[in-house]
C-alpha positions, -999 to +999 in steps of 0.1 A: +753+638+474+717+635+464+696+657+487+658+662+487+646+698+489+609+694+482+584+668+470+601+669+437+637+663+447+667+683+435+702+670+432+726+693+451+760+693+436+793+697+454+822+710+433+836+687+406+818+679+374+807+644+363+833+623+347+812+598+329+807+600+291+773+607+275+753+576+270+728+550+283+744+525+307+726+492+308+719+476+342+738+448+356+715+438+384+689+414+397+660+402+375+633+406+401+622+433+426+630+470+422+663+473+403+681+496+378+671+491+342+693+519+328+711+550+338+719+581+318+750+601+323+761+634+307+797+645+311+801+675+333+764+676+341+739+665+367+712+643+351+678+636+366+645+622+354+612+637+367+584+622+347+575+587+335+545+572+318+535+540+299+505+531+277+516+495+270+545+471+276+562+484+245+556+521+250+572+538+280+584+574+283+606+593+307+616+629+307+642+650+326+672+672+321+709+675+324+725+707+338+761+717+338+778+717+372+796+749+363+787+779+342+753+794+335+742+775+304+705+765+304+696+729+313+693+705+284+660+685+283+661+647+279+635+624+265+638+586+265+614+561+249+610+524+258+601+504+227+598+470+243+634+462+238+655+492+251+654+528+262+662+550+232+670+587+231+643+608+213+656+633+188+633+662+182+633+683+149+660+709+152+638+740+155+614+722+179+644+710+200+659+745+202+625+761+212+619+734+238+654+737+253+651+775+254+622+771+278+644+752+302+620+724+311+638+712+342+606+698+357+586+680+330+556+658+333+547+632+307+516+614+297+510+590+268+479+572+254+499+554+227+533+555+210+520+581+186+502+603+212+525+618+238+523+650+259+552+665+278+545+695+300+570+721+313+558+724+348+572+758+355+562+775+322+527+763+314+539+750+280+540+716+264+556+694+238+533+671+218+538+641+196+508+636+173+514+607+150+549+613+138+549+651+143+563+670+173+549+704+181+550+731+208+521+747+225+511+770+254+483+763+279+455+788+282+459+815+309+496+816+309+512+849+299+546+859+310+541+894+295+511+901+317+525+883+347+502+854+346+521+822+356+508+786+352+525+758+371+515+723+363+516+696+390+496+667+375+485+656+340+461+629+328+463+617+292+432+595+284+436+597+246+449+620+219+417+640+222+412+639+260+439+655+281+439+673+314+466+695+330+463+707+367+481+730+390+481+767+399+477+800+381+494+829+397+491+866+389+512+894+401+495+923+420+521+948+431+545+928+452+521+900+458+517+868+439+480+857+440+472+821+433+442+802+422+435+765+413+441+757+377+426+730+354+427+729+316+411+704+293+420+694+257+391+679+238+406+674+204+407+708+189+418+732+215+426+737+252+401+755+275+404+763+312+378+747+334+364+764+365+375+749+398+359+759+431+384+780+451+392+774+488+375+794+514+408+813+518+405+825+482+436+809+468+448+773+463+463+749+439+455+714+426+485+693+438+473+657+433+450+640+409+435+605+407+413+593+378+388+564+382+381+569+345+380+597+319+345+606+333+354+604+370+384+624+382+393+632+417+417+660+429+431+676+460+431+714+463+454+730+489+469+762+500+502+743+500+510+750+463+538+733+445+558+764+445+579+741+466+591+728+432+607+762+427+623+758+461+640+726+449+654+745+420+667+772+443+684+745+464+706+736+435+729+765+427+739+751+393+703+746+382+692+779+396+720+798+377+710+779+345+673+788+350+682+824+356+700+825+322+670+811+304+642+830+286+618+820+314+639+836+341+612+861+351+587+834+356+611+812+376+623+842+397+587+850+406+581+814+417+613+814+438+600+845+457+566+828+463+562+813+498+529+795+502+513+794+537+486+769+547+456+787+561+429+762+550+428+724+552+431+707+518+398+696+502+390+669+477+372+677+445+355+654+420+348+660+383+321+644+361+310+655+327+275+664+339+284+682+372+318+696+365+341+702+394+323+698+427+333+694+464+318+662+477+301+664+511+323+637+526+359+650+531+390+635+546+400+647+580+429+668+568+448+694+588+457+728+575+494+719+573+488+686+554+504+685+519+490+660+493+513+654+464+503+622+447+471+603+438+461+569+423+431+547+419+432+510+427+417+484+403+387+481+427+380+518+423+393+530+457+409+565+454+442+572+473+461+604+479+495+606+496+516+633+511+528+645+545+513+657+578+528+674+609+537+650+637+542+653+675+580+655+671+579+688+651+586+670+619+563+655+592+552+619+586+540+601+554+503+605+551+477+585+531+440+590+525+417+563+510+382+566+497+365+532+496+333+543+480+315+550+513+340+570+534+375+583+539+403+567+559+433+589+568+464+573+583+502+575+585+527+549+573+542+527+601+571+542+620+580+564+649+575+601+645+607+622+642+618+658+636+626+648+600+605+661+571+591+629+557+563+625+531+550+603+503+562+617+470+551+591+444+524+563+443+513+537+418+491+506+418+511+473+417+487+456+393+476+430+419+454+451+442+483+466+462+502+499+461+538+510+457+549+543+472+580+563+477+586+581+510+612+608+510+631+621+540+639+657+530+660+663+561+685+635+555+681+633+517+671+596+517+642+577+503+624+545+511+601+523+489+569+510+506+545+483+495+509+479+506+498+443+504+463+437+518+462+460+547+499+460+556+525+485+546+561+472+545+594+486+534+611+471+504+648+474+497+656+481+460+687+468+442+700+502+431+735+495+444+753+511+473+749+548+463+722+572+473+692+573+450+658+589+445+626+582+425+605+611+414+576+592+397+562+557+394+540+543+366+523+509+363+526+494+329+491+486+316+481+449+314+511+439+335+523+438+371+554+458+362+563+494+370+587+520+358+603+545+381+623+576+372+648+596+392+685+598+398+713+578+414+746+590+429+776+581+409+811+571+419+816+603+437+792+624+458+793+652+431+781+627+405+744+621+398+730+601+368+695+598+355+679+566+368+653+544+351+641+517+374+618+487+370+599+464+393+585+431+381+592+414+348+608+436+322+579+449+300+579+435+265 
C-alpha cells in the first residue's frame, strides 16, 4: 500500500516486487479536472516523484527515484521533461549520471527558469545537478561538508533565472552525540553560491521549512524548530529505501539525519527578505503555536502570501493549517472538517491561475490524501480521476501563463506492493 510517513510521503513496500516493465505509461482518463497524464514503472522497484516545476507550457520537469524492493542497491534517480507534447526521460552524460546516482538523491527538488536553465537539488546531501544551456554539471552548496560533520538539508528552492537561485533548509553540525541545527539559506547570483545570514529562533536552532516569493526582490519564509528531518523519518519508514540509502556513499549523512529527532520549543516565525534589508522578522506575525509545522508556501496573483501545514487539535491529532498575509495582517485557520486523532496536514500548495488555490492534505495515519480547492473564500474537496488505487501527490506547480497545473507523486499499482511514479495534470494539457 501507499503509506504517508511525513510531509514528504514514502511508499511502504510489502513483499513482492513490481511486475510492470520499464517505461512511460500514457493516461487513459478524463480530459478535465485532476487526472493522470503519465505513470512511470520500473520492474522490481518502487517508483516515486518528489519534485515538479514548470517555466512555460512547453517546459515542465519532474524528478524522483526508483528503488529495488529487494537487495541493497542504491536508488536510481529519475528525471522527466515535458516538451509540450510528451514527458520524455532525460539522459545525463555517463560520468555525470554515475556521480549523481552515487549520491542517492531519493528526495530531489527541481526549479527551472527555462528549458536551458534547470536546477535539481538533492535534499539530503546539499548537492545539486544543473543544466546550463546544453551542459549538465554537479555542484555542492556552501556549508555542507560530510568530512567535518556539517550537513545541509534543502527543503525549498526558488529559481528566478539562471543567475538568481535560492536554496533553503537547515544546516546541522555534530557536537559529540548532539546534532545542532541552524536555519540555512544560500543564494546563487551568477558566478558562485554564498550563504546568507538568517536570524535564528530564540531557542537558538531552527530550519526554513516553507518559502513563498512575491518576486525575486520580495521573498517570505517560515522558520521553525520543526525541521524537515521528518524527511529522513519517511526514508526510515521504507525498509527497502533505507537499506539502499545505507549502501550509498552518503550513508553517514543519512544515518545522522535518521537519528535526529526535532522537538518544537518555539513557535514558528515568518521572515521576509529584500535586497536592501536582507532577512528580517516582520513585526506582525501569525498566531502560530509551538507545535505547528509549516511545510509549503505560495503567493496568489494579488500578492497575498500563504503558508500551509498542520496544527495540533482537540482530538489529540493534527489538522490542516493555513496562514494568509493580505498585506495588512495575518489570518490563521484550519481547513473545514471535524478534528480527529489522525495526523493530517497540508503538504503541497499552488495557485490555480484564477485567484484560487489548490492544496493537498495528507492523512499520515491512514496513508490517504485529499485534494482541496479554495475558490473565493470557500475550501472544497475535489475528487481526482486517478483510478481506484491509492495515490499521493508530493508537489504541485502552476504552469505560467495558463490555468493548468502539474502534480508529481505515486499511485498504487495492480497489487498493494506495486507503486508507480505519477505525473498528474489539472486543467487543459499545457502546450
